N, C-alpha and C positions, 0 to 999 in steps of 0.2 A: 835866350837864343840870339846869336849874332849872325846875320845873313849877309852874304856877298851877292848882290843882285846885278846881273848882266842883261842888258837890253840891246836888241838889234833895231835901230831906228828905221831901217829899210824894210823890215818884215811887214807882211800883210799889205803890200802895195804902199809902203812907207807910212802905214798907220802906227808903226812902232814908236814914232815920235809922240803921237797923241797918248798912246798907252803908257809911255814912260812916266809921265807926270801922274796919271791916274793910278798906276801901280804903286808909285812912291806914296801917294796919299793913302792908299789902302794899307800899306805897311805901317804908316803913321797911326791909322785907326786901330790897327791890331796891337799897337804899343810894343813893337819889337825894335831892336837895334839893328841897323843895316847900313851898308855902304852900297851906293848904286853907281854903275859905270855903263857907258854906251860904247858900242863898237863903232869904228870909224871907216873900216874898209873890209873887204873880203879877207878872211883868214885872221882878222884881228881877235875874234873871240878865242881862237885856239891859243894865240900868244898870251892873252890876258890870263886865261885859266892855267896855262902851263906855268906861268910865273907867279901865280897867287900863293901866298903863304897860308896853307890850310890850317895851320895851328891857330890862326887868329879868328877862325870862323867855325860855326856849327853847321852851316848849310850853304849851298849855292842855289840861287834862284835864277832861272833863265826865261826871259820872255822873247818869243820869236816863233819861227816855224821849225820844220825838221832840219833845214840847213844850219840854223843857229845852234840847234842841239848837236848836230854833227861836229861843228867846230868846238863846242863845249866838251864833248866826251873825248875828242882827240887831244885837247889841252889837258883834260883831267888825267888821262892815262900817261901823258908825258910829264906830268907834275912829279917832282922828286920828294914832295912832303911825305913824311912817314904817316901822318894822320890821314885817314880817309873820311870824307864827309858826304852826306847824302845830297842828291840833286833834286830840286823841285822844278817842274815844267809848268810854265804859264803860257798856254797856247794862244798866240795872236797872229800867227803866220798864215800864208796861203795854204800850206800843207801842214797838218798837225796830226799825222798818222800815229806817232808814238803816243801822244797825249790821249788820243781816242781810245787806245787800248787800256788807258788808265781811267777811262770815263771822265775825262776832262775836255772841255769844249770852249772855243773862243767866245761864244755868246755868254758863257758863265765863267769868265776868267777869274772872278773874285773867289770862286770855289777852290781854284788852284792855290791861291794865296792862303786861304783858310786851311787847306790840306798841309801846306808847309808849316804853318804856325802850330797846327795840332801835333806834329811830330810823328805821325804814323807812317811807317815805311815798309817797303818790301825790296827784295833783291831780284834784279832782272838780268836776263842774258844780254850779251853783247857779241856782235860779229867782229872777227879780226881777219883782215885780208892782207896777204902779201902778194905783190906783183914782182916783176924782175927788177924794178927800180925803186920801189917804195913800199910802205906799209901804212895801214890806217885802220881805225875802228869804225863800225857803223852800228846804229841802234835800231834802224827801221828796215831797210831793204837795200840790196845791191842788185842791179840789173845790167844786162848787156844785150846787144842785138837790136831788134826793132824798137824797143822801148827807149833805148839810149839814143838811137838815131833820131827819133821823134823829139826827144828832149833837146838834143843838140841843135836841130833845125829851129825849134821853137825859141831857143835861147838867142839865136842869131836874129830872129824876127820879133824879139820881146817888146819892141816899141809898139807893136800892133795889139798888145794886151792879150785877152783871151783868144782872139783870132789866131794868134801865133801858133797855138797848140793844134787847132783844127788844120791849119795849113801844113804844120809839121807832119800830121797823120797822113794827109793826102799826098804830100811830096814823097814821104818814106814808103807809102804803099805803092805808088807808081814805080819807084825804083827798087822795089822789093827783090832781094836775092837771098834765099836761104843759104846758110853757111854750114860748114862741117864742124860739128861739136864733139869733142871727146870729154866725157865727164866721169870723174871718179867719186863715188859717194860711199864714204866709209869703207873704202877699199874695193868696191865693186865698180867695174868700168863699163860704161855704155857709150855708144856712138850714135849720133843722130844727124839728120839734115834738119837744122833748127832755124827758127825765126827769132825767138827771144828766150832768155833765161832770167828768171827773177828768184833771188834768194832772200827769203823773208824771215824776219824776226817777229814782225807785227802782222796783223791781219790786213790792214789797209796800207795803201801807198798814195801819196798826194792827198787830195781832199776827199775823193769819193771812190777810188778804185779798190774794190774788195778782193785784192789779189790773192791772199792766202787765207781762206776762211777757217782753216783748222789750226793756224799758227797760234802758239801760246808763248808769251814773252818770258816765261820762267820755267820752261820744261827741259832746258839743256839741249834743244834741237832747233835747227833752222829748217824752214819749209822751202823746198826747191820746186819751182813751177816751170815747166818747159812747154813752149808752144812750138810744135814741129811743123815741118813743111806743109804748106797749103797754098791755094791760089789767092790772088789778090781779092777777088770777089768774096771768096770764103772768109778771108781775113776781115773784111769790112762787115760781114755778117756776124762774125764772132766777137768783135771788139766790144759791142754794147753789153755783152754778158759779163764783162769784168766789173761792171757797176753793181751787179747782184751776186757775184760769186759763182754764177752758173757755168762759167767758162771751164771750171775744173771737171765738168761732166762731158766735155767735148772729146771726140775721138782723137783729135790732134794734140790734146793736152795730157801731160803726165805730171804726177805729183809725188814727191819723195820727202822724207824727213832725214836729216843727217847731222852728225856732229862735226865731221870733217869733209871738205869738198875740194877737189882739184878740177880745174876747167881749162881746156885749151880750145881755141877757136881758129879756124882757117877761113878767111884772113883774121888777123888780130882784131879784137873789138874793144872800143872805148867803154869805160865803166860809168855807172851812175850810182854811187853809194849815197843814200839819203838825199837824192835829187841833185847831187853835185856831179860835175863832169871831171873825173879824176882817174888816171891810171888806165891800163890796158891788160887784156889777157895775154899770156896765161896767168892764172891766179891760184892761190891756195887759201882756203877760208876755213876758219875754225869757230865753232860756237863756244864762247867763254861763259860757262854756266854761272848764273847769278853773280856776275862780276861787279854790277853797279847797284848801289842802294838808291832808291828814289822814293819820293813822298807820294802817298796815296790818300784817298778820302777814307 
């Protein structure tokens, strides 16, 4: 087996630098042939994988978080190689939601390497999104509304560390304005006064948000979670339930499963596919059933 290993040195609060040498050492222990490369800037992972000659390798290994995996899959599906190779996820990022659905965890990252070397795989679903100006793939989740506004504010305050997210929640709650949502789910149209939309392939988002408890990564469907109009106080009361998945029982929450989704928001909303801030509504999304082969334990 020959592996192409991609590492994001900035992942996990820049712990990716430390893990790079440790993972290389583990590959050496496993006695496999590999080539290792580090990303140098945002979007570099997509460039590297897009231009990789798949014919020279049997697998891709990626160490980082959900953002690194987002870059990898977008490079993967832009790659012109005829040969398709499986992808192994080594979770070392701040958010490892997709890896979690594979029962792979940062504290046991060596198990992810052993899974790659063992060669056992499965095919999982991928989300494909088109906006008016661009298109991209996502493997974990795509959201807009309150969740994206929080992420956008937290990104601007990222120098404050974990405090940035708390401040993002407070600021976005104070300025909360439900928006008009038109959603088409497999041809059925609904309209709502909405606070946020999350379209999930995996159960978790980020580190601990149990956003879509019934999501399955290989069922050919995406889970759609809507939080509809509510007061600021009620919003703050409801938010902690996302950690346990109990939010899906709230009267303000609706859940659907879909293969194809169209969404329009007034005003237009910024998107967060796999934690990135890219694109705006209106959007068209399709679940690409079992489109990617990944390594599992």
